[in-house]
C-alpha positions in Angstrom: 5.0 -8.1 23.0 1.6 -7.4 21.5 2.5 -3.8 20.6 5.8 -4.9 18.9 4.0 -7.4 16.8 1.6 -4.7 15.6 4.5 -2.5 14.5 6.0 -5.1 12.3 2.6 -6.2 10.9 1.9 -2.5 10.0 5.3 -2.2 8.4 4.9 -5.3 6.3 1.4 -4.5 5.2 2.5 -1.0 4.2 5.4 -2.3 2.2 3.3 -5.0 0.5 0.6 -2.4 -0.4 3.2 -0.1 -1.9 4.7 -2.9 -3.9 1.3 -4.0 -5.2 0.4 -0.4 -6.2 3.5 -0.4 -8.4 3.4 -4.0 -9.8 -0.3 -4.4 -10.6 -0.5 -1.6 -13.2 2.6 -2.9 -15.0 1.2 -6.5 -15.1 -2.3 -5.5 -16.3 -2.4 -4.3 -19.9 -5.9 -2.8 -20.2 -6.7 -0.5 -23.1 -10.1 1.0 -22.3 -10.2 4.4 -20.7 -12.7 3.4 -18.0 -10.7 0.5 -16.9 -7.6 2.7 -16.8 -9.4 5.2 -14.7 -10.6 2.6 -12.2 -7.2 1.0 -12.0 -5.6 4.4 -11.5 -7.9 5.2 -8.7 -7.2 1.9 -7.0 -3.5 2.4 -7.4 -3.7 5.8 -5.7 -5.8 4.3 -2.9 -3.5 1.4 -2.3 -0.5 3.6 -2.4 -2.0 6.1 0.1 -3.1 3.2 2.3 0.5 1.8 2.2 1.9 5.2 3.2 -0.6 5.3 6.1 0.5 1.9 7.4 4.2 2.9 7.1 3.5 6.1 8.9 1.7 4.3 11.7 4.6 1.7 11.9 7.3 4.4 12.1 5.4 6.4 14.7 5.0 3.2 16.8 8.7 2.4 16.5 9.6 5.9 17.8 7.8 5.2 21.0 
């Protein structure tokens, strides 16, 4: 039971992080180059973290 719960939590976290990485840049209208660079870096980090959680969830489901 504990392992099944972790799979779903990983899947949900991955999907939420992917959605956040898409929605946040759209909602924030920042014009300065430095802020854009930082937000871009955060978006890439959150996107990759989401992919990591999705990959972990899918590999757990295959077992």
